[in-house]
PADRENKOL-27011 format. One record per residue (C-alpha): residue in one letter; x, y, z; residue number from 0. Coordinates in nm, 3 decimals. Example, Ala and Ser with C-alpha at 12.3 -4.5 7.8 and 13.67 -1.06 7.14 Angstrom:
<nuzas>
+----+---------+---------+---------+-----+
: aa :      px :      py :      pz :   i :
+----+---------+---------+---------+-----+
:  a :   1.230 :  -0.450 :   0.780 :   0 :
:  s :   1.367 :  -0.106 :   0.714 :   1 :
+----+---------+---------+---------+-----+
</nuzas>
This chain:
<nuzas>
+----+---------+---------+---------+-----+
: aa :      px :      py :      pz :   i :
+----+---------+---------+---------+-----+
:  x :  -4.199 :   4.652 :  -7.621 :   0 :
:  x :  -4.517 :   4.442 :  -7.603 :   1 :
:  x :  -4.616 :   4.242 :  -7.294 :   2 :
:  x :  -4.509 :   3.902 :  -7.436 :   3 :
:  x :  -4.161 :   4.033 :  -7.518 :   4 :
:  x :  -4.121 :   4.179 :  -7.170 :   5 :
:  x :  -4.210 :   3.847 :  -7.003 :   6 :
:  x :  -3.965 :   3.658 :  -7.225 :   7 :
:  x :  -3.678 :   3.894 :  -7.134 :   8 :
:  x :  -3.759 :   3.869 :  -6.757 :   9 :
:  x :  -3.757 :   3.488 :  -6.776 :  10 :
:  x :  -3.420 :   3.482 :  -6.949 :  11 :
:  x :  -3.264 :   3.711 :  -6.686 :  12 :
:  x :  -3.399 :   3.497 :  -6.400 :  13 :
:  x :  -3.251 :   3.185 :  -6.558 :  14 :
:  x :  -2.908 :   3.349 :  -6.583 :  15 :
:  x :  -2.920 :   3.453 :  -6.214 :  16 :
:  x :  -3.011 :   3.099 :  -6.103 :  17 :
:  x :  -2.725 :   2.942 :  -6.301 :  18 :
:  x :  -2.476 :   3.197 :  -6.159 :  19 :
:  x :  -2.585 :   3.136 :  -5.802 :  20 :
:  x :  -2.550 :   2.760 :  -5.845 :  21 :
:  x :  -2.200 :   2.797 :  -5.985 :  22 :
:  x :  -2.093 :   3.025 :  -5.700 :  23 :
:  x :  -2.238 :   2.791 :  -5.437 :  24 :
:  x :  -2.061 :   2.493 :  -5.586 :  25 :
:  x :  -1.727 :   2.673 :  -5.574 :  26 :
:  x :  -1.764 :   2.801 :  -5.215 :  27 :
:  x :  -1.928 :   2.494 :  -5.059 :  28 :
:  x :  -2.239 :   2.457 :  -4.846 :  29 :
:  x :  -2.303 :   2.725 :  -4.584 :  30 :
:  x :  -2.394 :   2.508 :  -4.287 :  31 :
:  x :  -2.372 :   2.570 :  -3.911 :  32 :
:  x :  -2.119 :   2.330 :  -3.753 :  33 :
:  x :  -2.253 :   2.101 :  -3.485 :  34 :
:  x :  -2.141 :   2.189 :  -3.130 :  35 :
:  x :  -1.824 :   2.008 :  -3.027 :  36 :
:  x :  -1.866 :   1.725 :  -2.781 :  37 :
:  x :  -1.759 :   1.793 :  -2.423 :  38 :
:  x :  -1.409 :   1.674 :  -2.358 :  39 :
:  x :  -1.383 :   1.422 :  -2.080 :  40 :
:  x :  -1.145 :   1.512 :  -1.803 :  41 :
:  x :  -1.083 :   1.511 :  -1.431 :  42 :
:  x :  -1.326 :   1.683 :  -1.200 :  43 :
:  x :  -1.245 :   2.049 :  -1.171 :  44 :
:  x :  -1.013 :   2.052 :  -1.473 :  45 :
:  x :  -1.052 :   2.365 :  -1.689 :  46 :
:  x :  -1.218 :   2.298 :  -2.020 :  47 :
:  x :  -1.444 :   2.020 :  -1.897 :  48 :
:  x :  -1.814 :   2.037 :  -1.831 :  49 :
:  x :  -1.760 :   1.980 :  -1.458 :  50 :
:  x :  -1.485 :   2.236 :  -1.420 :  51 :
:  x :  -1.459 :   2.364 :  -1.068 :  52 :
:  x :  -1.722 :   2.135 :  -0.920 :  53 :
:  x :  -1.560 :   1.795 :  -0.868 :  54 :
:  x :  -1.737 :   1.464 :  -0.830 :  55 :
:  x :  -1.976 :   1.526 :  -0.544 :  56 :
:  x :  -2.181 :   1.211 :  -0.590 :  57 :
:  x :  -1.973 :   0.894 :  -0.602 :  58 :
:  x :  -1.665 :   1.017 :  -0.416 :  59 :
:  x :  -1.448 :   0.851 :  -0.680 :  60 :
:  x :  -1.122 :   1.025 :  -0.768 :  61 :
:  x :  -0.901 :   0.927 :  -1.063 :  62 :
:  x :  -0.581 :   0.756 :  -0.954 :  63 :
:  x :  -0.380 :   1.031 :  -1.121 :  64 :
:  x :  -0.559 :   1.316 :  -0.946 :  65 :
:  x :  -0.323 :   1.542 :  -0.753 :  66 :
:  x :  -0.535 :   1.553 :  -0.442 :  67 :
:  x :  -0.469 :   1.509 :  -0.069 :  68 :
:  x :  -0.584 :   1.191 :   0.099 :  69 :
:  x :  -0.916 :   1.134 :   0.268 :  70 :
:  x :  -1.131 :   1.347 :   0.037 :  71 :
:  x :  -1.278 :   1.050 :  -0.150 :  72 :
:  x :  -1.439 :   0.721 :  -0.053 :  73 :
:  x :  -1.284 :   0.548 :  -0.355 :  74 :
:  x :  -0.928 :   0.582 :  -0.480 :  75 :
:  x :  -0.668 :   0.367 :  -0.653 :  76 :
:  x :  -0.919 :   0.084 :  -0.696 :  77 :
:  x :  -1.005 :   0.069 :  -0.324 :  78 :
:  x :  -1.342 :   0.173 :  -0.179 :  79 :
:  x :  -1.459 :   0.237 :   0.177 :  80 :
:  x :  -1.818 :   0.119 :   0.230 :  81 :
:  x :  -1.992 :   0.145 :   0.569 :  82 :
:  x :  -2.282 :  -0.087 :   0.643 :  83 :
:  x :  -2.477 :   0.216 :   0.766 :  84 :
:  x :  -2.407 :   0.587 :   0.722 :  85 :
:  x :  -2.672 :   0.716 :   0.967 :  86 :
:  x :  -2.588 :   0.670 :   1.333 :  87 :
:  x :  -2.735 :   0.767 :   1.669 :  88 :
:  x :  -2.618 :   1.009 :   1.935 :  89 :
:  x :  -2.633 :   0.946 :   2.309 :  90 :
:  x :  -2.568 :   0.575 :   2.265 :  91 :
:  x :  -2.290 :   0.344 :   2.150 :  92 :
:  x :  -2.314 :   0.249 :   1.783 :  93 :
:  x :  -2.187 :  -0.078 :   1.641 :  94 :
:  x :  -2.012 :   0.067 :   1.339 :  95 :
:  x :  -1.905 :  -0.170 :   1.060 :  96 :
:  x :  -1.748 :  -0.118 :   0.719 :  97 :
:  x :  -1.550 :  -0.291 :   0.446 :  98 :
:  x :  -1.260 :  -0.203 :   0.219 :  99 :
:  x :  -1.315 :  -0.348 :  -0.127 : 100 :
:  x :  -1.034 :  -0.389 :  -0.378 : 101 :
:  x :  -0.999 :  -0.344 :  -0.755 : 102 :
:  x :  -1.184 :  -0.672 :  -0.814 : 103 :
:  x :  -1.480 :  -0.562 :  -0.601 : 104 :
:  x :  -1.415 :  -0.819 :  -0.329 : 105 :
:  x :  -1.348 :  -0.726 :   0.037 : 106 :
:  x :  -0.978 :  -0.688 :   0.116 : 107 :
:  x :  -0.858 :  -0.912 :   0.400 : 108 :
:  x :  -0.479 :  -0.872 :   0.383 : 109 :
:  x :  -0.331 :  -0.553 :   0.531 : 110 :
:  x :   0.019 :  -0.453 :   0.639 : 111 :
:  x :   0.081 :  -0.317 :   0.986 : 112 :
:  x :   0.147 :   0.056 :   0.998 : 113 :
:  x :   0.218 :   0.211 :   1.337 : 114 :
:  x :   0.155 :  -0.133 :   1.494 : 115 :
:  x :  -0.202 :  -0.158 :   1.354 : 116 :
:  x :  -0.349 :  -0.292 :   1.030 : 117 :
:  x :  -0.602 :  -0.010 :   1.007 : 118 :
:  x :  -0.653 :   0.325 :   1.180 : 119 :
:  x :  -1.003 :   0.477 :   1.192 : 120 :
:  x :  -1.024 :   0.851 :   1.254 : 121 :
:  x :  -1.368 :   1.003 :   1.319 : 122 :
:  x :  -1.431 :   1.377 :   1.358 : 123 :
:  x :  -1.728 :   1.605 :   1.309 : 124 :
:  x :  -1.713 :   1.835 :   1.008 : 125 :
:  x :  -1.638 :   2.132 :   1.235 : 126 :
:  x :  -1.335 :   1.929 :   1.361 : 127 :
:  x :  -1.481 :   1.862 :   1.706 : 128 :
:  x :  -1.528 :   1.520 :   1.867 : 129 :
:  x :  -1.199 :   1.373 :   1.736 : 130 :
:  x :  -1.161 :   0.996 :   1.788 : 131 :
:  x :  -0.878 :   0.761 :   1.692 : 132 :
:  x :  -1.001 :   0.401 :   1.686 : 133 :
:  x :  -0.864 :   0.059 :   1.594 : 134 :
:  x :  -1.140 :  -0.172 :   1.469 : 135 :
:  x :  -1.113 :  -0.549 :   1.451 : 136 :
:  x :  -1.165 :  -0.739 :   1.127 : 137 :
:  x :  -1.386 :  -1.044 :   1.072 : 138 :
:  x :  -1.255 :  -1.322 :   0.844 : 139 :
:  x :  -1.485 :  -1.195 :   0.565 : 140 :
:  x :  -1.319 :  -0.851 :   0.565 : 141 :
:  x :  -1.579 :  -0.666 :   0.773 : 142 :
:  x :  -1.424 :  -0.420 :   1.020 : 143 :
:  x :  -1.613 :  -0.347 :   1.344 : 144 :
:  x :  -1.580 :  -0.098 :   1.629 : 145 :
:  x :  -1.787 :   0.072 :   1.898 : 146 :
:  x :  -1.847 :   0.436 :   1.811 : 147 :
:  x :  -1.991 :   0.709 :   2.035 : 148 :
:  x :  -2.104 :   1.033 :   1.870 : 149 :
:  x :  -2.154 :   1.304 :   2.134 : 150 :
:  x :  -2.377 :   1.540 :   1.932 : 151 :
:  x :  -2.567 :   1.567 :   1.607 : 152 :
:  x :  -2.413 :   1.668 :   1.277 : 153 :
:  x :  -2.214 :   1.526 :   0.989 : 154 :
:  x :  -1.899 :   1.335 :   1.080 : 155 :
:  x :  -1.609 :   1.229 :   0.860 : 156 :
:  x :  -1.467 :   0.880 :   0.903 : 157 :
:  x :  -1.117 :   0.815 :   0.766 : 158 :
:  x :  -0.983 :   0.463 :   0.710 : 159 :
:  x :  -0.602 :   0.476 :   0.702 : 160 :
:  x :  -0.447 :   0.149 :   0.580 : 161 :
:  x :  -0.196 :  -0.024 :   0.355 : 162 :
:  x :  -0.326 :  -0.325 :   0.160 : 163 :
:  x :  -0.067 :  -0.599 :   0.133 : 164 :
:  x :   0.118 :  -0.545 :  -0.191 : 165 :
:  x :  -0.035 :  -0.199 :  -0.237 : 166 :
:  x :   0.030 :   0.161 :  -0.140 : 167 :
:  x :  -0.062 :   0.346 :   0.178 : 168 :
:  x :  -0.417 :   0.474 :   0.134 : 169 :
:  x :  -0.661 :   0.692 :   0.326 : 170 :
:  x :  -1.029 :   0.692 :   0.229 : 171 :
:  x :  -1.304 :   0.904 :   0.381 : 172 :
:  x :  -1.681 :   0.881 :   0.407 : 173 :
:  x :  -1.946 :   1.101 :   0.571 : 174 :
:  x :  -2.166 :   0.977 :   0.855 : 175 :
:  x :  -2.484 :   1.151 :   0.969 : 176 :
:  x :  -2.591 :   1.171 :   1.333 : 177 :
:  x :  -2.937 :   1.289 :   1.434 : 178 :
:  x :  -2.961 :   1.558 :   1.700 : 179 :
:  x :  -2.898 :   1.924 :   1.761 : 180 :
:  x :  -2.606 :   2.076 :   1.573 : 181 :
:  x :  -2.423 :   2.381 :   1.708 : 182 :
:  x :  -2.108 :   2.427 :   1.496 : 183 :
:  x :  -1.791 :   2.539 :   1.674 : 184 :
:  x :  -1.523 :   2.761 :   1.522 : 185 :
:  x :  -1.157 :   2.744 :   1.620 : 186 :
:  x :  -0.910 :   3.030 :   1.651 : 187 :
:  x :  -0.535 :   2.983 :   1.629 : 188 :
:  x :  -0.415 :   2.784 :   1.932 : 189 :
:  x :  -0.065 :   2.659 :   2.014 : 190 :
:  x :  -0.123 :   2.546 :   2.374 : 191 :
:  x :  -0.362 :   2.268 :   2.475 : 192 :
:  x :  -0.479 :   2.169 :   2.824 : 193 :
:  x :  -0.597 :   1.811 :   2.877 : 194 :
:  x :  -0.643 :   1.624 :   3.209 : 195 :
:  x :  -0.391 :   1.842 :   3.390 : 196 :
:  x :  -0.132 :   1.819 :   3.113 : 197 :
:  x :  -0.020 :   2.116 :   2.905 : 198 :
:  x :   0.112 :   2.064 :   2.552 : 199 :
:  x :   0.281 :   2.346 :   2.359 : 200 :
:  x :   0.324 :   2.344 :   1.982 : 201 :
:  x :   0.630 :   2.517 :   1.831 : 202 :
:  x :   0.703 :   2.548 :   1.461 : 203 :
:  x :   0.536 :   2.674 :   1.145 : 204 :
:  x :   0.347 :   2.505 :   0.865 : 205 :
:  x :   0.473 :   2.611 :   0.523 : 206 :
:  x :   0.277 :   2.507 :   0.216 : 207 :
:  x :   0.463 :   2.273 :  -0.016 : 208 :
:  x :   0.737 :   2.185 :   0.232 : 209 :
:  x :   0.808 :   1.937 :   0.507 : 210 :
:  x :   0.768 :   2.148 :   0.820 : 211 :
:  x :   0.933 :   2.054 :   1.153 : 212 :
:  x :   0.699 :   2.072 :   1.454 : 213 :
:  x :   0.791 :   2.024 :   1.820 : 214 :
:  x :   0.534 :   1.944 :   2.089 : 215 :
:  x :   0.638 :   1.980 :   2.453 : 216 :
:  x :   0.445 :   1.801 :   2.728 : 217 :
:  x :   0.439 :   1.929 :   3.086 : 218 :
:  x :   0.230 :   1.846 :   3.393 : 219 :
:  x :   0.177 :   2.102 :   3.668 : 220 :
:  x :   0.465 :   2.299 :   3.525 : 221 :
:  x :   0.713 :   2.007 :   3.526 : 222 :
:  x :   0.840 :   1.846 :   3.206 : 223 :
:  x :   0.708 :   1.495 :   3.137 : 224 :
:  x :   1.017 :   1.291 :   3.049 : 225 :
:  x :   0.870 :   0.942 :   3.079 : 226 :
:  x :   0.617 :   0.930 :   2.797 : 227 :
:  x :   0.517 :   0.578 :   2.698 : 228 :
:  x :   0.528 :   0.449 :   2.340 : 229 :
:  x :   0.199 :   0.468 :   2.153 : 230 :
:  x :   0.162 :   0.316 :   1.806 : 231 :
:  x :   0.538 :   0.272 :   1.780 : 232 :
:  x :   0.625 :   0.632 :   1.876 : 233 :
:  x :   0.605 :   0.869 :   2.171 : 234 :
:  x :   0.315 :   1.043 :   2.002 : 235 :
:  x :   0.086 :   1.012 :   1.700 : 236 :
:  x :  -0.015 :   1.330 :   1.515 : 237 :
:  x :  -0.304 :   1.369 :   1.271 : 238 :
:  x :  -0.343 :   1.688 :   1.065 : 239 :
:  x :  -0.662 :   1.791 :   0.885 : 240 :
:  x :  -0.706 :   2.086 :   0.653 : 241 :
:  x :  -0.988 :   2.281 :   0.816 : 242 :
:  x :  -1.157 :   2.391 :   0.492 : 243 :
:  x :  -1.227 :   2.042 :   0.355 : 244 :
:  x :  -1.082 :   1.792 :   0.609 : 245 :
:  x :  -0.805 :   1.673 :   0.378 : 246 :
:  x :  -0.602 :   1.412 :   0.570 : 247 :
:  x :  -0.233 :   1.493 :   0.562 : 248 :
:  x :   0.103 :   1.324 :   0.611 : 249 :
:  x :   0.265 :   1.366 :   0.951 : 250 :
:  x :   0.585 :   1.175 :   1.021 : 251 :
:  x :   0.742 :   1.124 :   1.367 : 252 :
:  x :   1.109 :   1.202 :   1.403 : 253 :
:  x :   1.267 :   0.889 :   1.550 : 254 :
:  x :   1.120 :   0.600 :   1.745 : 255 :
:  x :   1.152 :   0.450 :   2.093 : 256 :
:  x :   1.467 :   0.242 :   2.136 : 257 :
:  x :   1.655 :   0.389 :   1.840 : 258 :
:  x :   1.926 :   0.525 :   2.070 : 259 :
:  x :   1.859 :   0.892 :   1.998 : 260 :
:  x :   1.489 :   0.961 :   2.059 : 261 :
:  x :   1.407 :   1.068 :   2.416 : 262 :
:  x :   1.082 :   0.982 :   2.593 : 263 :
:  x :   0.988 :   1.346 :   2.640 : 264 :
:  x :   0.916 :   1.614 :   2.717 : 265 :
:  x :   0.955 :   1.699 :   2.349 : 266 :
:  x :   0.800 :   1.504 :   2.060 : 267 :
:  x :   0.907 :   1.600 :   1.710 : 268 :
:  x :   0.724 :   1.555 :   1.381 : 269 :
:  x :   0.748 :   1.659 :   1.018 : 270 :
:  x :   0.418 :   1.773 :   0.865 : 271 :
:  x :   0.363 :   1.811 :   0.492 : 272 :
:  x :   0.084 :   2.050 :   0.391 : 273 :
:  x :  -0.001 :   2.107 :   0.024 : 274 :
:  x :  -0.162 :   2.450 :   0.039 : 275 :
:  x :  -0.197 :   2.767 :   0.242 : 276 :
:  x :  -0.480 :   2.765 :   0.492 : 277 :
:  x :  -0.566 :   2.667 :   0.848 : 278 :
:  x :  -0.499 :   2.318 :   0.982 : 279 :
:  x :  -0.627 :   2.129 :   1.283 : 280 :
:  x :  -0.370 :   1.905 :   1.453 : 281 :
:  x :  -0.446 :   1.626 :   1.701 : 282 :
:  x :  -0.169 :   1.476 :   1.915 : 283 :
:  x :  -0.225 :   1.139 :   2.085 : 284 :
:  x :   0.028 :   1.074 :   2.362 : 285 :
:  x :   0.043 :   0.813 :   2.636 : 286 :
:  x :   0.148 :   0.867 :   2.998 : 287 :
:  x :   0.076 :   0.667 :   3.313 : 288 :
:  x :  -0.106 :   0.407 :   3.102 : 289 :
:  x :  -0.362 :   0.647 :   2.952 : 290 :
:  x :  -0.379 :   0.791 :   2.599 : 291 :
:  x :  -0.483 :   1.156 :   2.581 : 292 :
:  x :  -0.546 :   1.387 :   2.287 : 293 :
:  x :  -0.427 :   1.748 :   2.260 : 294 :
:  x :  -0.580 :   1.970 :   1.989 : 295 :
:  x :  -0.428 :   2.267 :   1.806 : 296 :
:  x :  -0.524 :   2.510 :   1.529 : 297 :
:  x :  -0.243 :   2.647 :   1.314 : 298 :
:  x :  -0.247 :   2.859 :   0.996 : 299 :
:  x :   0.032 :   2.830 :   0.745 : 300 :
:  x :   0.319 :   3.075 :   0.775 : 301 :
:  x :   0.526 :   3.247 :   0.506 : 302 :
:  x :   0.839 :   3.072 :   0.372 : 303 :
:  x :   1.175 :   3.194 :   0.494 : 304 :
:  x :   1.069 :   3.257 :   0.857 : 305 :
:  x :   1.293 :   3.176 :   1.150 : 306 :
:  x :   1.091 :   2.861 :   1.214 : 307 :
:  x :   1.154 :   2.742 :   0.859 : 308 :
:  x :   1.514 :   2.617 :   0.850 : 309 :
:  x :   1.507 :   2.522 :   0.484 : 310 :
:  x :   1.671 :   2.803 :   0.282 : 311 :
:  x :   1.534 :   2.913 :  -0.049 : 312 :
:  x :   1.740 :   2.764 :  -0.336 : 313 :
:  x :   1.974 :   3.013 :  -0.501 : 314 :
:  x :   1.896 :   3.099 :  -0.865 : 315 :
:  x :   2.116 :   2.918 :  -1.116 : 316 :
:  x :   2.422 :   3.114 :  -1.234 : 317 :
:  x :   2.414 :   3.261 :  -1.582 : 318 :
:  x :   2.580 :   3.038 :  -1.840 : 319 :
:  x :   2.744 :   3.118 :  -2.171 : 320 :
:  x :   2.540 :   3.067 :  -2.482 : 321 :
:  x :   2.529 :   2.701 :  -2.579 : 322 :
:  x :   2.625 :   2.574 :  -2.231 : 323 :
:  x :   2.406 :   2.315 :  -2.062 : 324 :
:  x :   2.340 :   2.248 :  -1.700 : 325 :
:  x :   2.087 :   2.115 :  -1.453 : 326 :
:  x :   1.884 :   2.279 :  -1.182 : 327 :
:  x :   1.871 :   2.108 :  -0.841 : 328 :
:  x :   1.547 :   1.918 :  -0.798 : 329 :
:  x :   1.347 :   1.986 :  -0.483 : 330 :
:  x :   1.195 :   1.653 :  -0.391 : 331 :
:  x :   0.988 :   1.788 :  -0.101 : 332 :
:  x :   0.633 :   1.683 :  -0.168 : 333 :
:  x :   0.284 :   1.760 :  -0.047 : 334 :
:  x :   0.054 :   1.519 :   0.133 : 335 :
:  x :  -0.159 :   1.432 :  -0.167 : 336 :
:  x :  -0.013 :   1.091 :  -0.238 : 337 :
:  x :  -0.159 :   0.874 :   0.032 : 338 :
:  x :  -0.242 :   0.817 :   0.396 : 339 :
:  x :  -0.099 :   0.967 :   0.711 : 340 :
:  x :   0.197 :   0.738 :   0.771 : 341 :
+----+---------+---------+---------+-----+
</nuzas>
């Protein structure tokens, strides 16, 4: 075959291949790489989101639906805790001021009384030392003020525990920095506290996910103290903080002065609700001889079903014939994630 004939045959074959490829491509569709899917918005720490496991460490805002204990955020449910200054001094008395703003951004000025006060301010260093329970006063414009002494340097957590009129009980938290030397203190398990000649013993266990009964017994020089004075509407006020992150937890007193059944000592009873296993710091304020004192304890959670846990495990439902229907009892015990420590 001559050269011209060879070139003509090669050109015809190339044309047939091109037409075949076009037909195949049209039938299959374009071979393109799909664009990466957009990140799905979700709550901080929710699997499948771009911030999974990290949380919102900048604004402190937590979605209203987040299942999270109180006090871990500065903003929740439309309310925000804003201090006028977040850096304070040690070795002197600070004039500490802050506001609670509402969903409309304006300072809130209407609060309900809880435990005889419209707002409770708890301040503690991040290593859970230097605990203070304060009751600021509010200016007409919604600015709360109090005198605050910080004994040593470090980062402190301030909790505002309040109920806005017409709203739900809320606890917000914010960090405060204090200049000075910082020597962190660790705490081992402790059930007995000594304070100003008084001894307070803690009996009971904390069980995650349940309301746990706790009994605190006050003695002085070995004798029971049976004439405790009411403080904040009870014979004692107990604050519980989860040691790992300072979550602020529900603690409810059992009874109240004048109810005909609650004695004025030596025992004070509470129900504490802790949402998870771990170690908790507990602070009891009690009043005797006109002075309020604070006893501190460190208590890890215990296993369910112990002697100190009087709530029996629910029995499994009985087997039912095919097609039968029934209901399982609902355990309405809840953790402390819903609101403030009331």
